[in-house]
Backbone and ligand atoms as CSV (ligand in chain L), in Angstrom:
chain,resi,resn,atom,element,x,y,z
A,1,MET,N,N,0.820,-1.176,0.000
A,1,MET,CA,C,0.000,0.000,0.000
A,1,MET,C,C,0.865,1.240,0.000
A,2,ASP,N,N,0.367,2.255,-0.721
A,2,ASP,CA,C,1.155,3.474,-0.823
A,2,ASP,C,C,0.859,4.385,0.360
A,3,SER,N,N,1.885,4.672,1.162
A,3,SER,CA,C,1.673,5.500,2.351
A,3,SER,C,C,1.400,6.959,1.985
A,4,ALA,N,N,1.845,7.392,0.843
A,4,ALA,CA,C,1.594,8.781,0.430
A,4,ALA,C,C,0.127,9.020,0.141
A,5,ALA,N,N,-0.607,7.949,-0.315
A,5,ALA,CA,C,-2.032,8.106,-0.618
A,5,ALA,C,C,-2.864,8.271,0.638
A,6,ASN,N,N,-2.436,7.686,1.779
A,6,ASN,CA,C,-3.178,7.775,3.042
A,6,ASN,C,C,-2.748,8.964,3.905
A,7,ALA,N,N,-1.790,9.690,3.481
A,7,ALA,CA,C,-1.275,10.786,4.311
A,7,ALA,C,C,-2.286,11.922,4.403
A,8,VAL,N,N,-2.406,12.452,5.596
A,8,VAL,CA,C,-3.286,13.603,5.823
A,8,VAL,C,C,-2.573,14.830,5.297
A,9,PRO,N,N,-3.288,15.639,4.500
A,9,PRO,CA,C,-2.620,16.823,3.980
A,9,PRO,C,C,-2.271,17.775,5.120
A,10,ARG,N,N,-1.093,18.304,5.115
A,10,ARG,CA,C,-0.635,19.206,6.170
A,10,ARG,C,C,-0.922,20.636,5.763
A,11,ALA,N,N,-1.321,21.378,6.776
A,11,ALA,CA,C,-1.611,22.777,6.500
A,11,ALA,C,C,-0.322,23.517,6.229
A,12,SER,N,N,-0.408,24.350,5.243
A,12,SER,CA,C,0.776,25.150,4.940
A,12,SER,C,C,0.823,26.346,5.898
A,13,GLY,N,N,1.911,27.057,5.943
A,13,GLY,CA,C,2.047,28.246,6.786
A,13,GLY,C,C,1.027,29.309,6.409
A,14,SER,N,N,0.737,29.399,5.125
A,14,SER,CA,C,-0.235,30.378,4.643
A,14,SER,C,C,-1.639,30.063,5.161
A,15,ASP,N,N,-2.023,28.749,5.188
A,15,ASP,CA,C,-3.338,28.356,5.711
A,15,ASP,C,C,-3.471,28.707,7.182
A,16,ARG,N,N,-2.413,28.491,7.951
A,16,ARG,CA,C,-2.454,28.802,9.386
A,16,ARG,C,C,-2.634,30.302,9.605
A,17,ARG,N,N,-1.917,31.081,8.844
A,17,ARG,CA,C,-2.038,32.540,8.994
A,17,ARG,C,C,-3.453,33.007,8.650
A,18,GLU,N,N,-4.030,32.429,7.600
A,18,GLU,CA,C,-5.415,32.795,7.253
A,18,GLU,C,C,-6.383,32.379,8.342
A,19,PHE,N,N,-6.146,31.178,8.921
A,19,PHE,CA,C,-7.022,30.712,9.994
A,19,PHE,C,C,-6.945,31.653,11.198
A,20,VAL,N,N,-5.735,32.034,11.583
A,20,VAL,CA,C,-5.566,32.938,12.733
A,20,VAL,C,C,-6.193,34.301,12.426
A,21,ALA,N,N,-6.007,34.785,11.214
A,21,ALA,CA,C,-6.607,36.077,10.850
A,21,ALA,C,C,-8.124,36.007,10.902
A,22,ASP,N,N,-8.703,34.911,10.393
A,22,ASP,CA,C,-10.162,34.740,10.455
A,22,ASP,C,C,-10.638,34.665,11.894
A,23,LEU,N,N,-9.865,33.965,12.730
A,23,LEU,CA,C,-10.224,33.826,14.143
A,23,LEU,C,C,-10.230,35.189,14.833
A,24,VAL,N,N,-9.210,35.981,14.579
A,24,VAL,CA,C,-9.114,37.309,15.195
A,24,VAL,C,C,-10.247,38.202,14.705
A,25,LEU,N,N,-10.516,38.153,13.398
A,25,LEU,CA,C,-11.607,38.978,12.853
A,25,LEU,C,C,-12.950,38.554,13.413
A,26,SER,N,N,-13.166,37.239,13.555
A,26,SER,CA,C,-14.427,36.747,14.116
A,26,SER,C,C,-14.581,37.199,15.553
A,27,ALA,N,N,-13.502,37.099,16.332
A,27,ALA,CA,C,-13.572,37.521,17.735
A,27,ALA,C,C,-13.874,39.014,17.825
A,28,ALA,N,N,-13.220,39.801,16.970
A,28,ALA,CA,C,-13.476,41.250,16.974
A,28,ALA,C,C,-14.920,41.537,16.574
A,29,GLY,N,N,-15.441,40.791,15.612
A,29,GLY,CA,C,-16.832,40.970,15.200
A,29,GLY,C,C,-17.796,40.645,16.321
A,30,ILE,N,N,-17.527,39.571,17.044
A,30,ILE,CA,C,-18.402,39.183,18.158
A,30,ILE,C,C,-18.376,40.249,19.249
A,31,VAL,N,N,-17.179,40.745,19.565
A,31,VAL,CA,C,-17.060,41.802,20.584
A,31,VAL,C,C,-17.800,43.054,20.121
A,32,GLY,N,N,-17.631,43.417,18.854
A,32,GLY,CA,C,-18.306,44.596,18.310
A,32,GLY,C,C,-19.818,44.453,18.341
A,33,LEU,N,N,-20.309,43.301,17.936
A,33,LEU,CA,C,-21.761,43.076,17.959
A,33,LEU,C,C,-22.299,43.074,19.380
A,34,GLY,N,N,-21.506,42.534,20.308
A,34,GLY,CA,C,-21.919,42.537,21.708
A,34,GLY,C,C,-22.063,43.960,22.227
A,35,GLY,N,N,-21.093,44.804,21.893
A,35,GLY,CA,C,-21.162,46.205,22.304
A,35,GLY,C,C,-22.355,46.919,21.691
A,36,LEU,N,N,-22.590,46.631,20.429
A,36,LEU,CA,C,-23.733,47.239,19.738
A,36,LEU,C,C,-25.044,46.784,20.356
A,37,ALA,N,N,-25.138,45.490,20.654
A,37,ALA,CA,C,-26.358,44.957,21.269
A,37,ALA,C,C,-26.573,45.564,22.648
A,38,THR,N,N,-25.475,45.756,23.401
A,38,THR,CA,C,-25.596,46.366,24.726
A,38,THR,C,C,-26.124,47.790,24.616
A,39,ARG,N,N,-25.580,48.558,23.668
A,39,ARG,CA,C,-26.053,49.946,23.448
A,39,ARG,C,C,-27.529,49.966,23.061
A,40,PHE,N,N,-27.911,49.049,22.214
A,40,PHE,CA,C,-29.299,49.007,21.760
A,40,PHE,C,C,-30.227,48.690,22.930
A,41,LEU,N,N,-29.833,47.746,23.768
A,41,LEU,CA,C,-30.654,47.410,24.938
A,41,LEU,C,C,-30.721,48.584,25.916
A,42,GLN,N,N,-29.598,49.325,26.060
A,42,GLN,CA,C,-29.617,50.512,26.924
A,42,GLN,C,C,-30.553,51.571,26.362
A,43,TYR,N,N,-30.621,51.633,25.045
A,43,TYR,CA,C,-31.542,52.583,24.411
A,43,TYR,C,C,-32.990,52.171,24.658
A,44,LEU,N,N,-33.264,50.873,24.509
A,44,LEU,CA,C,-34.633,50.389,24.698
A,44,LEU,C,C,-35.067,50.430,26.155
A,45,TYR,N,N,-34.150,50.100,27.050
A,45,TYR,CA,C,-34.472,50.019,28.479
A,45,TYR,C,C,-33.484,50.870,29.273
A,46,PRO,N,N,-33.613,52.197,29.196
A,46,PRO,CA,C,-32.660,53.050,29.909
A,46,PRO,C,C,-32.808,52.887,31.418
A,47,VAL,N,N,-31.709,53.038,32.095
A,47,VAL,CA,C,-31.728,52.986,33.558
A,47,VAL,C,C,-32.187,54.355,34.054
A,48,VAL,N,N,-33.386,54.400,34.605
A,48,VAL,CA,C,-33.955,55.658,35.066
A,48,VAL,C,C,-33.744,55.760,36.576
A,49,PRO,N,N,-33.009,56.779,37.013
A,49,PRO,CA,C,-32.792,56.919,38.450
A,49,PRO,C,C,-34.121,57.182,39.165
A,50,PRO,N,N,-34.256,56.725,40.379
A,50,PRO,CA,C,-35.520,56.942,41.100
A,50,PRO,C,C,-35.700,58.413,41.464
A,51,GLU,N,N,-36.967,58.811,41.604
A,51,GLU,CA,C,-37.262,60.172,42.029
A,51,GLU,C,C,-36.763,60.367,43.451
A,52,GLN,N,N,-36.398,61.599,43.735
A,52,GLN,CA,C,-35.962,61.925,45.086
A,52,GLN,C,C,-36.781,63.101,45.595
A,53,VAL,N,N,-37.111,63.067,46.861
A,53,VAL,CA,C,-37.772,64.202,47.497
A,53,VAL,C,C,-36.716,64.960,48.276
A,54,ILE,N,N,-36.566,66.231,47.944
A,54,ILE,CA,C,-35.587,67.035,48.669
A,54,ILE,C,C,-36.281,68.272,49.229
A,55,GLU,N,N,-35.778,68.725,50.353
A,55,GLU,CA,C,-36.335,69.916,50.983
A,55,GLU,C,C,-35.489,71.118,50.594
A,56,VAL,N,N,-36.164,72.166,50.137
A,56,VAL,CA,C,-35.460,73.350,49.654
A,56,VAL,C,C,-36.002,74.578,50.373
A,57,ALA,N,N,-35.095,75.432,50.817
A,57,ALA,CA,C,-35.505,76.701,51.429
A,57,ALA,C,C,-36.096,77.598,50.344
A,58,ALA,N,N,-37.231,78.220,50.643
A,58,ALA,CA,C,-37.930,79.004,49.613
A,58,ALA,C,C,-38.197,80.434,50.048
A,59,GLY,N,N,-37.382,80.943,50.948
A,59,GLY,CA,C,-37.517,82.349,51.336
A,59,GLY,C,C,-38.286,82.517,52.631
A,60,ARG,N,N,-38.546,83.785,52.954
A,60,ARG,CA,C,-39.222,84.125,54.204
A,60,ARG,C,C,-40.733,84.004,54.045
A,61,ARG,N,N,-41.372,83.569,55.117
A,61,ARG,CA,C,-42.838,83.428,55.090
A,61,ARG,C,C,-43.512,84.776,54.851
A,62,ASP,N,N,-42.944,85.823,55.438
A,62,ASP,CA,C,-43.596,87.126,55.304
A,62,ASP,C,C,-43.417,87.739,53.908
A,63,ALA,N,N,-42.699,87.049,53.025
A,63,ALA,CA,C,-42.589,87.523,51.642
A,63,ALA,C,C,-43.844,87.163,50.837
A,64,VAL,N,N,-44.653,86.263,51.381
A,64,VAL,CA,C,-45.882,85.868,50.681
A,64,VAL,C,C,-47.026,86.714,51.242
A,65,PRO,N,N,-47.605,87.596,50.428
A,65,PRO,CA,C,-48.650,88.483,50.943
A,65,PRO,C,C,-49.918,87.715,51.319
A,66,ALA,N,N,-50.649,88.241,52.298
A,66,ALA,CA,C,-51.904,87.628,52.718
A,66,ALA,C,C,-52.835,87.505,51.518
A,67,ASN,N,N,-53.391,86.310,51.332
A,67,ASN,CA,C,-54.287,85.997,50.209
A,67,ASN,C,C,-53.662,86.319,48.848
A,68,GLY,N,N,-52.354,86.320,48.813
A,68,GLY,CA,C,-51.640,86.541,47.565
A,68,GLY,C,C,-50.714,85.369,47.291
A,69,GLY,N,N,-49.707,85.631,46.534
A,69,GLY,CA,C,-48.767,84.567,46.225
A,69,GLY,C,C,-47.515,85.102,45.578
A,70,ILE,N,N,-46.521,84.264,45.511
A,70,ILE,CA,C,-45.284,84.593,44.809
A,70,ILE,C,C,-44.819,83.337,44.080
A,71,VAL,N,N,-44.000,83.541,43.073
A,71,VAL,CA,C,-43.371,82.417,42.375
A,71,VAL,C,C,-41.871,82.563,42.561
A,72,VAL,N,N,-41.241,81.495,43.043
A,72,VAL,CA,C,-39.800,81.549,43.291
A,72,VAL,C,C,-39.099,80.460,42.487
A,73,ASN,N,N,-37.891,80.800,42.059
A,73,ASN,CA,C,-37.045,79.815,41.364
A,73,ASN,C,C,-36.106,79.211,42.398
A,74,LEU,N,N,-36.284,77.932,42.661
A,74,LEU,CA,C,-35.497,77.281,43.705
A,74,LEU,C,C,-34.267,76.574,43.154
A,75,GLY,N,N,-33.985,76.752,41.907
A,75,GLY,CA,C,-32.842,76.052,41.317
A,75,GLY,C,C,-33.224,74.669,40.832
A,76,VAL,N,N,-34.095,73.991,41.565
A,76,VAL,CA,C,-34.575,72.666,41.131
A,76,VAL,C,C,-35.913,72.801,40.417
A,77,GLY,N,N,-36.382,74.033,40.266
A,77,GLY,CA,C,-37.648,74.272,39.587
A,77,GLY,C,C,-38.342,75.483,40.192
A,78,HIS,N,N,-39.346,75.975,39.469
A,78,HIS,CA,C,-40.119,77.109,39.948
A,78,HIS,C,C,-41.264,76.600,40.818
A,79,VAL,N,N,-41.467,77.287,41.934
A,79,VAL,CA,C,-42.510,76.905,42.872
A,79,VAL,C,C,-43.386,78.124,43.153
A,80,ALA,N,N,-44.703,77.899,43.164
A,80,ALA,CA,C,-45.641,78.959,43.515
A,80,ALA,C,C,-46.022,78.783,44.979
A,81,LEU,N,N,-45.855,79.855,45.753
A,81,LEU,CA,C,-46.270,79.855,47.154
A,81,LEU,C,C,-47.526,80.717,47.241
A,82,VAL,N,N,-48.584,80.138,47.776
A,82,VAL,CA,C,-49.875,80.823,47.804
A,82,VAL,C,C,-50.379,80.867,49.238
A,83,ASP,N,N,-50.813,82.043,49.663
A,83,ASP,CA,C,-51.443,82.192,50.971
A,83,ASP,C,C,-52.951,82.093,50.782
A,84,ALA,N,N,-53.543,81.158,51.502
A,84,ALA,CA,C,-54.995,80.972,51.412
A,84,ALA,C,C,-55.571,81.148,52.810
A,85,GLY,N,N,-55.933,82.392,53.129
A,85,GLY,CA,C,-56.502,82.675,54.443
A,85,GLY,C,C,-55.536,82.362,55.577
A,86,GLY,N,N,-54.262,82.574,55.363
A,86,GLY,CA,C,-53.265,82.326,56.403
A,86,GLY,C,C,-52.562,80.991,56.247
A,87,GLU,N,N,-53.151,80.081,55.464
A,87,GLU,CA,C,-52.490,78.784,55.222
A,87,GLU,C,C,-51.566,78.914,54.004
A,88,LEU,N,N,-50.327,78.495,54.194
A,88,LEU,CA,C,-49.370,78.563,53.090
A,88,LEU,C,C,-49.426,77.262,52.290
A,89,ARG,N,N,-49.522,77.383,50.972
A,89,ARG,CA,C,-49.545,76.215,50.082
A,89,ARG,C,C,-48.456,76.383,49.026
A,90,ALA,N,N,-47.910,75.259,48.587
A,90,ALA,CA,C,-46.862,75.298,47.557
A,90,ALA,C,C,-47.274,74.403,46.397
A,91,PHE,N,N,-47.061,74.903,45.201
A,91,PHE,CA,C,-47.379,74.159,43.982
A,91,PHE,C,C,-46.212,74.260,43.010
A,92,SER,N,N,-46.141,73.298,42.133
A,92,SER,CA,C,-45.243,73.459,40.995
A,92,SER,C,C,-45.763,74.650,40.196
A,93,ALA,N,N,-44.859,75.516,39.772
A,93,ALA,CA,C,-45.277,76.680,38.988
A,93,ALA,C,C,-45.212,76.397,37.487
A,94,VAL,N,N,-45.023,75.142,37.130
A,94,VAL,CA,C,-44.956,74.771,35.719
A,94,VAL,C,C,-46.372,74.437,35.248
A,95,CYS,N,N,-46.863,75.239,34.339
A,95,CYS,CA,C,-48.232,75.066,33.834
A,95,CYS,C,C,-48.394,73.669,33.235
A,96,THR,N,N,-49.516,73.043,33.546
A,96,THR,CA,C,-49.751,71.683,33.062
A,96,THR,C,C,-50.230,71.649,31.609
A,97,HIS,N,N,-50.338,72.822,30.996
A,97,HIS,CA,C,-50.697,72.825,29.573
A,97,HIS,C,C,-49.446,72.552,28.741
A,98,LEU,N,N,-48.602,73.544,28.577
A,98,LEU,CA,C,-47.400,73.357,27.762
A,98,LEU,C,C,-46.124,73.757,28.485
A,99,GLY,N,N,-46.211,73.897,29.798
A,99,GLY,CA,C,-44.990,74.044,30.583
A,99,GLY,C,C,-44.486,75.460,30.821
A,100,CYS,N,N,-45.264,76.475,30.526
A,100,CYS,CA,C,-44.828,77.834,30.875
A,100,CYS,C,C,-44.847,77.992,32.402
A,101,ILE,N,N,-44.165,79.002,32.878
A,101,ILE,CA,C,-44.155,79.275,34.314
A,101,ILE,C,C,-45.325,80.215,34.631
A,102,VAL,N,N,-46.156,79.799,35.565
A,102,VAL,CA,C,-47.303,80.632,35.942
A,102,VAL,C,C,-46.798,81.793,36.792
A,103,LYS,N,N,-47.636,82.807,36.940
A,103,LYS,CA,C,-47.281,83.913,37.837
A,103,LYS,C,C,-48.415,84.102,38.836
A,104,ALA,N,N,-48.024,84.644,39.985
A,104,ALA,CA,C,-49.024,84.900,41.017
A,104,ALA,C,C,-49.819,86.135,40.603
A,105,GLU,N,N,-51.111,85.955,40.494
A,105,GLU,CA,C,-51.963,87.060,40.093
A,105,GLU,C,C,-53.315,86.854,40.764
A,106,PRO,N,N,-53.355,87.079,42.075
A,106,PRO,CA,C,-54.588,86.767,42.808
A,106,PRO,C,C,-55.740,87.700,42.460
A,107,THR,N,N,-56.849,87.086,42.136
A,107,THR,CA,C,-58.104,87.815,41.932
A,107,THR,C,C,-59.175,87.022,42.675
A,108,ASP,N,N,-60.405,87.445,42.578
A,108,ASP,CA,C,-61.494,86.674,43.193
A,108,ASP,C,C,-61.672,85.345,42.463
A,109,HIS,N,N,-61.266,85.299,41.193
A,109,HIS,CA,C,-61.492,84.121,40.369
A,109,HIS,C,C,-60.344,83.120,40.405
A,110,HIS,N,N,-59.118,83.611,40.391
A,110,HIS,CA,C,-57.969,82.718,40.353
A,110,HIS,C,C,-56.806,83.292,41.150
A,111,ALA,N,N,-55.841,82.412,41.475
A,111,ALA,CA,C,-54.670,82.849,42.233
A,111,ALA,C,C,-53.432,82.877,41.358
A,112,LEU,N,N,-53.382,81.969,40.389
A,112,LEU,CA,C,-52.196,81.856,39.529
A,112,LEU,C,C,-52.640,81.927,38.080
A,113,TYR,N,N,-51.831,82.588,37.285
A,113,TYR,CA,C,-52.208,82.825,35.890
A,113,TYR,C,C,-51.042,82.459,34.979
A,114,CYS,N,N,-51.361,81.785,33.888
A,114,CYS,CA,C,-50.351,81.451,32.895
A,114,CYS,C,C,-50.596,82.331,31.676
A,115,ALA,N,N,-49.625,83.180,31.393
A,115,ALA,CA,C,-49.797,84.148,30.316
A,115,ALA,C,C,-49.679,83.524,28.933
A,116,CYS,N,N,-49.143,82.313,28.845
A,116,CYS,CA,C,-48.932,81.731,27.515
A,116,CYS,C,C,-50.250,81.535,26.767
A,117,HIS,N,N,-51.237,80.937,27.433
A,117,HIS,CA,C,-52.521,80.680,26.758
A,117,HIS,C,C,-53.704,80.982,27.670
A,118,GLY,N,N,-53.452,81.725,28.722
A,118,GLY,CA,C,-54.557,82.129,29.589
A,118,GLY,C,C,-55.003,81.079,30.588
A,119,GLY,N,N,-54.112,80.184,30.984
A,119,GLY,CA,C,-54.483,79.189,32.001
A,119,GLY,C,C,-54.630,79.841,33.367
A,120,MET,N,N,-55.630,79.386,34.132
A,120,MET,CA,C,-55.873,79.959,35.464
A,120,MET,C,C,-56.037,78.845,36.492
A,121,PHE,N,N,-55.463,79.072,37.662
A,121,PHE,CA,C,-55.511,78.083,38.748
A,121,PHE,C,C,-55.949,78.791,40.019
A,122,ASP,N,N,-56.746,78.072,40.827
A,122,ASP,CA,C,-57.191,78.672,42.087
A,122,ASP,C,C,-56.193,78.385,43.213
A,123,ARG,N,N,-56.571,78.699,44.441
A,123,ARG,CA,C,-55.663,78.526,45.583
A,123,ARG,C,C,-55.478,77.064,45.991
A,124,GLN,N,N,-56.208,76.167,45.340
A,124,GLN,CA,C,-56.001,74.724,45.531
A,124,GLN,C,C,-55.120,74.157,44.424
A,125,GLY,N,N,-54.755,75.008,43.462
A,125,GLY,CA,C,-53.995,74.543,42.313
A,125,GLY,C,C,-54.881,73.964,41.224
A,126,GLU,N,N,-56.215,74.018,41.442
A,126,GLU,CA,C,-57.154,73.471,40.451
A,126,GLU,C,C,-57.305,74.417,39.264
A,127,VAL,N,N,-57.562,73.839,38.113
A,127,VAL,CA,C,-57.775,74.644,36.901
A,127,VAL,C,C,-59.155,75.301,36.981
A,128,VAL,N,N,-59.184,76.624,36.801
A,128,VAL,CA,C,-60.466,77.334,36.784
A,128,VAL,C,C,-60.677,78.091,35.468
A,129,GLY,N,N,-59.728,77.964,34.546
A,129,GLY,CA,C,-59.907,78.612,33.256
A,129,GLY,C,C,-58.762,78.280,32.324
A,130,GLY,N,N,-59.032,78.377,31.038
A,130,GLY,CA,C,-57.989,78.143,30.040
A,130,GLY,C,C,-57.780,76.672,29.744
A,131,PRO,N,N,-56.742,76.385,28.968
A,131,PRO,CA,C,-56.556,75.020,28.450
A,131,PRO,C,C,-55.819,74.011,29.337
A,132,PRO,N,N,-55.230,74.370,30.479
A,132,PRO,CA,C,-54.479,73.342,31.214
A,132,PRO,C,C,-55.356,72.130,31.538
A,133,PRO,N,N,-54.842,70.937,31.289
A,133,PRO,CA,C,-55.654,69.731,31.482
A,133,PRO,C,C,-55.670,69.210,32.911
A,134,ARG,N,N,-54.732,69.625,33.729
A,134,ARG,CA,C,-54.623,69.059,35.084
A,134,ARG,C,C,-54.305,70.164,36.087
A,135,PRO,N,N,-54.595,69.897,37.362
A,135,PRO,CA,C,-54.194,70.852,38.405
A,135,PRO,C,C,-52.674,70.924,38.521
A,136,LEU,N,N,-52.193,71.933,39.208
A,136,LEU,CA,C,-50.764,72.036,39.484
A,136,LEU,C,C,-50.408,71.044,40.589
A,137,PRO,N,N,-49.318,70.306,40.431
A,137,PRO,CA,C,-48.901,69.405,41.510
A,137,PRO,C,C,-48.600,70.198,42.784
A,138,ARG,N,N,-49.085,69.670,43.905
A,138,ARG,CA,C,-48.895,70.358,45.183
A,138,ARG,C,C,-47.730,69.732,45.935
A,139,TYR,N,N,-46.952,70.575,46.598
A,139,TYR,CA,C,-45.799,70.108,47.369
A,139,TYR,C,C,-46.049,70.341,48.859
A,140,PRO,N,N,-45.515,69.454,49.682
A,140,PRO,CA,C,-45.557,69.720,51.121
A,140,PRO,C,C,-44.734,70.969,51.449
A,141,VAL,N,N,-45.249,71.785,52.343
A,141,VAL,CA,C,-44.533,73.016,52.714
A,141,VAL,C,C,-44.581,73.166,54.227
A,142,GLU,N,N,-43.530,73.723,54.767
A,142,GLU,CA,C,-43.402,73.898,56.204
A,142,GLU,C,C,-42.761,75.251,56.470
A,143,VAL,N,N,-43.147,75.867,57.587
A,143,VAL,CA,C,-42.502,77.117,57.992
A,143,VAL,C,C,-41.805,76.870,59.322
A,144,ARG,N,N,-40.510,77.142,59.353
A,144,ARG,CA,C,-39.734,76.991,60.592
A,144,ARG,C,C,-38.945,78.279,60.817
A,145,ASP,N,N,-39.177,78.886,61.954
A,145,ASP,CA,C,-38.492,80.147,62.297
A,145,ASP,C,C,-38.668,81.186,61.195
A,146,GLY,N,N,-39.855,81.255,60.644
A,146,GLY,CA,C,-40.146,82.261,59.623
A,146,GLY,C,C,-39.617,81.932,58.243
A,147,GLN,N,N,-38.945,80.793,58.120
A,147,GLN,CA,C,-38.359,80.387,56.838
A,147,GLN,C,C,-39.250,79.302,56.205
A,148,VAL,N,N,-39.512,79.448,54.924
A,148,VAL,CA,C,-40.354,78.481,54.212
A,148,VAL,C,C,-39.479,77.371,53.635
A,149,PHE,N,N,-39.909,76.136,53.850
A,149,PHE,CA,C,-39.222,74.976,53.268
A,149,PHE,C,C,-40.231,74.170,52.451
A,150,VAL,N,N,-39.852,73.877,51.232
A,150,VAL,CA,C,-40.729,73.121,50.329
A,150,VAL,C,C,-40.066,71.803,49.996
A,151,LYS,N,N,-40.852,70.738,50.038
A,151,LYS,CA,C,-40.324,69.430,49.624
A,151,LYS,C,C,-40.722,69.202,48.174
A,152,VAL,N,N,-39.728,69.172,47.307
A,152,VAL,CA,C,-39.993,69.007,45.883
A,152,VAL,C,C,-39.458,67.653,45.421
A,153,ILE,N,N,-40.065,67.171,44.377
A,153,ILE,CA,C,-39.651,65.890,43.798
A,153,ILE,C,C,-38.718,66.185,42.637
A,154,VAL,N,N,-37.550,65.594,42.676
A,154,VAL,CA,C,-36.606,65.765,41.560
A,154,VAL,C,C,-36.227,64.396,41.037
A,155,ARG,N,N,-35.960,64.359,39.772
A,155,ARG,CA,C,-35.484,63.126,39.141
A,155,ARG,C,C,-34.119,63.429,38.515
A,156,PRO,N,N,-33.080,62.780,39.043
A,156,PRO,CA,C,-31.757,63.012,38.459
A,156,PRO,C,C,-31.764,62.684,36.966
A,157,PRO,N,N,-30.907,63.321,36.204
A,157,PRO,CA,C,-30.891,63.058,34.764
A,157,PRO,C,C,-30.478,61.619,34.458
A,158,VAL,N,N,-31.033,61.099,33.372
A,158,VAL,CA,C,-30.660,59.752,32.927
A,158,VAL,C,C,-29.262,59.813,32.364
A,159,LEU,N,N,-28.391,58.959,32.897
A,159,LEU,CA,C,-27.006,58.942,32.428
A,159,LEU,C,C,-26.836,57.863,31.391
A,160,THR,N,N,-26.197,58.238,30.318
A,160,THR,CA,C,-25.874,57.235,29.306
A,160,THR,C,C,-24.369,57.146,29.200
A,161,ALA,N,N,-23.908,55.943,29.018
A,161,ALA,CA,C,-22.449,55.741,28.973
A,161,ALA,C,C,-21.884,56.228,27.662
L,1,LIG,S1,S,-48.771,76.809,28.808
L,1,LIG,FE1,FE,-50.033,77.595,30.356
L,1,LIG,S2,S,-51.924,77.876,29.415
L,1,LIG,FE2,FE,-50.679,77.058,27.847
């Protein structure tokens, strides 16, 4: 029997180099696709940080006129402080229509007014006129030593890698 006929063909140096190059390219492709898939999943299911309630100083109590109101920028958002017969109330000052900042404009009909489209809110934050679809969100408020403190809800920004 001829031993040359049964011999297994040996890979040449060129075949080995091509195999290693294909292996490296395949591994790089798998790593690349994995990274792409991870980004896509992060896009579909972003990690949303939980809301936080923080207490913010909002000025002196005596700055809010009796049966009137003021709007203050607390850095974490605008807040409307409204005096209702001696009771202090705090609301988000962001209009629930399209997000303009309301202003304190107490009348017999309304306490807060949005100049963008004529939205009006009463001393409960309820809509009494104009297009806003919902009341203003109300925040817990406290007065300590004449200083007003409002607890506002903040949501840290979504971080993407
Ligand atoms: S944004 Fe306030 S009424 Fe439209």
